N, C-alpha and C positions, 0 to 999 in steps of 0.2 A: 629526570627519570634515571633510576639506578639499575642499570643492566649492562651486561657485556655482550659483544658479538661472539659468535661461536669460536672464532680463532683467537679471541683474547682471553678465554677462560683459563687455559693452562697457565698463562703468565700471571694472572691474578691470583690463582690458587698457590703459587710459590710463596707469596707474602700476603695472605688475606688481611684486609683493612678492618680494624676493630670498629670503625665508624659504622659498620653495617652489622648490627646484632641479629638481623633476620635475613636468612639466606635461603633462596629457592634454587635447587638444582633440578632441572626438568628436561624432557626430550623423549623422542621415541626409541633412543638407544638405552634400554634399561641398564645393561651392563656398564655403560659409560657413566650414567647417572650415579649408580652405586659406587663406582671407583672414585669418582670425583667427590661424592659426599664423604666417603672415608678419608680421602685426601684433605678435605677442608677440616674435618674433625681433628686429624693428626697434626696438621700445620697450626691449628688454633690451640693446641696444647691439651686437648681432651683425650682421655683414655676411654675408648668406646665400650669397654667391658667393666668400667667402674660404675657400680650401682649408686654410689654417693654423688657422682658428678654428671652422670648421664642418664636421662630418662627417655625411654623409647615409647612412642605412641603410634597408633595407626589412625590415619585420616578419618576412617569411617567412625572410629570411637568419638573423635572430636566433633564430627558433624552432628552426632547425636547429642553431644554435651559440649557446645562451643565455649561455654564459660570456663571450662576446665583448663583450656590452653592459657587463658589469661591468668588464672589462679596459679598454675604451674610456673608461668613466666615470672611472676612476682613473689615466688617463694624463695626465701633465702637459704642457700646451701648451708647444711650443718657441718659437713666435714670436708669442704672444698671452698676455694676462693670463688669459683664460678660454676655455673650449671649449664649443661647442654641439653636441650629438648630436641629430640630427633624424631621427626614426623615422617612416616613412610606411606606410600599409596595415595598421594594427593592427586586429585583429578577435577571433577566438576562440582565439588562441594561448595555450596553457596555460603552456608553458615560459617564454615571454616575460612572462606574468603573474607567475610565481614569481621571475624575475630582477628585475623592477620591485619586487616586495615586498621583496626582499633590499636593493635600493638605497634604498628608502625607509627601511629600518631603519639603513642605513649609507650616508647620502648623500655624494656627492663634494663636495669643498670648493671646486673651481674649474671645475667642469663643470655645465652645465644640460642636462637631457634633455627634449626636446620630442617629444611623440608625437601623430601624427595618426591618429585611429581612425574607424571607421564607426558604424553605429547600434548601439553596445554596449548590451546589456541590463543592468539592475541585477543585480549579483552576478556578471557575467562576469569571468574571471580578471584581465584588464588593468585594467578599471574599478574592481574591488574592491581591487586592490593599490594603486592611486593614491588612491582615496577614504579608505582606512583608514590610510594612512601619514601621519605628521606632516610629512613633507618633500614631500608630493605635493598638487597641485591639479588638480581635474577641472573642465573647462569644457564644458558642453553646448551644442550648436549645433542649432537646429531651424529648419524652413522659415520664411521670412519671413512675418510677419503684416502686416496692413494698416498698422499704425502704423510698423513698420520700413520698409515700401516708401515710405511718405510720407517718412521721414527720408532715405532714399537719393535719392529724387527731389529733395528740397530741397538735399541736399549737392551733387549733380552740377550741377543747374541753377543754384544759387547761386554756385557756383565759376565757371561760365561766363557769369554775368550774364544768365541767361534767365528770362523770365516764362512762365507757362503758364496758359491758360484753364481754368476749372473743368471744363468738358466734356472737355477733352483730359486733364486729370489723372485723372478718373474712368475714361476709356477706358484710360489708361496703366496704372493700378492693376489693372484687371480683366485685363490681359494678362500680368501679372507674378506672381512668387512661385514657391515650390518649390525654387529653387536661387539662392543669393546671387550666384554668379559670373555666371550667365546673366541675372539681373535687372539687375545693374550694367552688364553689357555692352549690354543693349537701351537702357538710359537713356543710356549714353555715346554709343551710336550715334545716337540721337535728337538728343542735344545737339550732336553734330558736324554733323549735317544742318541744324539750325536756328541754327548759331552766328551767322550774318550776318542773321538775321531778327529777333532780339531777343525774339520771343514765339512760343511753340508753341501752335498751334491743333489742334482735333480732326482736321482733314484731314491734318495732318502725322503724327499718331500713327497714323491709319488707313493712311497710305501706307508709313510706315517699320516700325511694329511690328505693325500689323494682325492680324486673326484668320487663322489658318491652316486648311487643310483637313485634317481628322483623317484622312480616307481616304489622301490623298497622303502624308501623314506616315508613316502606318502601312506603306504600301507600301515606301517608302524604307527605314524603320527595320528592317522584316522582311527585306529583301534583305540588309542589313548583318548581321543576327543569324545568318542561315543561310549566309552566305558566297556569295551568288549575285552575281558581279561584273557579269554582263550586266544582270540586273534592277536592280541598283543604278545603273548607268550610265544606264539608261533613265529610272529614277525621278528621278534627280538632274537630268538634262537637262530633263525635263518640269516639275519644280518650278521651275527657273530660268526656262524658257520662259514659264510662267504668271505671271511677274512677281513671284514670292515671293523673299524675302531668304534667302540661304544660311544665315545665322546662326540663323534660326528652325529650320531642319532640324537644325543642329548642337545647339541647345538640346534639341530633342525626343529626339535620339539619346542625349545626356548623361542626360536623365531616365530613359530606358529602361535604360541601363546601370547607373545608381544603383539602380533597382529590382532588376535582375538581381544585383547585388552582395548586396542584402538577401536575396533568394530563395536565392541560392547558400550564403549563411551558414546559412540555416535547413536546407538540405540537408546541409551539412557537420555540422550538429548532430543529424542523425538523421532529418529529415523527408524524405518522398519528394518528388520534383519536382512531381507532380500536387497533392499536399496543400499544398505551399508556394504554388503559384500560386493554387489555390482560395481560400486564406486571405489573399491579397495585398490590401493596402490602399494606394492605390486599386485596385479590382478590375480584372482583365484582361478585356477584352471577350471573349465566348465564342468569337468567330470567330478569335481570335488565341491561344487557350490552348495549342493543340498547338505552335505556333511558339515561344512563350515557354517552354513546358516543355522542348522539345528544346534551346533555348538555354541553359537552366539546367543541363541535363546536360552540354552541350558545353563551356561556359565555366567553367573553374576559377577559384579565387580569385585566383591570380597573373595569369592572362590578363586577368581583369576589371580588376585593379589597373592593368596596363599600358594597357589601353584607356582607362580614365578619366584616367590621367595624360596620355595623348596628347590626349584631348578637352580637358582643361584648358589644355594648352599651346597648343592650336589656338585656343581662345577668346581667350587673351592675344595670340596672334600676329595674329589677324584684327582685333583692336582696335588694335593697335600700327600695323599697315599696312593700313588699311581699304580702300585701292585695290586690294589683292591678296586680299581676303577670299574671293572665289569660287574661285580655284584652290587656295588654302591649305586651305580647308574641304573641297573635293573631294578633294584629295590625302590628307588625314588620314582622312576617312571611307572612302575606297577601300583605304587600308592596313589598316583595321580589318576591312573586308569580306574581304580577302585572308587575314588572320589567321584569321578564322572559317572560311574554306574549308579552311585547313590543320588546324584543330581538328577539323573534320568528318572 
């Protein structure tokens, strides 16, 4: 079986083995899945934005036309030595799992297939196809643990030549975790703020990363889930007026949609929305259960995938142009709110 333990993945990605042309990166931490998929593409020598060498596909497209993946995999590149087929949104698709099983048995010679998946259970069609095939490699991604967060803090602050006090480090660690993209984004933001200071103190962490109000976050998040544009506008304005960072709201919304994706997968596999929410871990607070249950019924897998893609793109955009993070994040969250109202 070709698979790595969670703690072995980073080491393998430093020098990916060419003996595995089919690579599945999966797990509940969508930010980490995305980061590692990009790392694999880079380390394998592909340019992600080169249309001649990289083909991007959605798993839902391939589920409807599974033969397309086989055809794409055995198409010879015209303007490059190798091709990368990058599949996103893999979940419980059975036809795609069968297509991957066939490709593992008859792997392409000049094509690499990279699949980004969600929290795939052991024995699910896609994960089973890759793990059991001699040409496939499965790489699990789980939420950042304390040691991993320490590593990211050291990496970002070391790069920028910043020191951090023990108290500030402890406070920063306590505020992070759950999603790699959000974790790295918070540390990058703190580093940018303290770049000319040379040393990060507890006051800086409290001011930039600080604790958030769960009630205010829930109000804004619930308005997005149900598609209430007026309520979202009021919650967002109140959040900013209180001196909170827009990125904290963006991170909370991303975590909520990641949870929704898992709950929707359970519903698509036969569970009721109420049963899926009742068994959710971490548990949904009782006062929000009806809202979350309705959201699970309303948001289908494809809509959730689009929303999470938009949220990820917004994280990157707000980090790239920090001076415009407030309007950038508001526009993205408003667009998702409007989509929720249409789904309703």
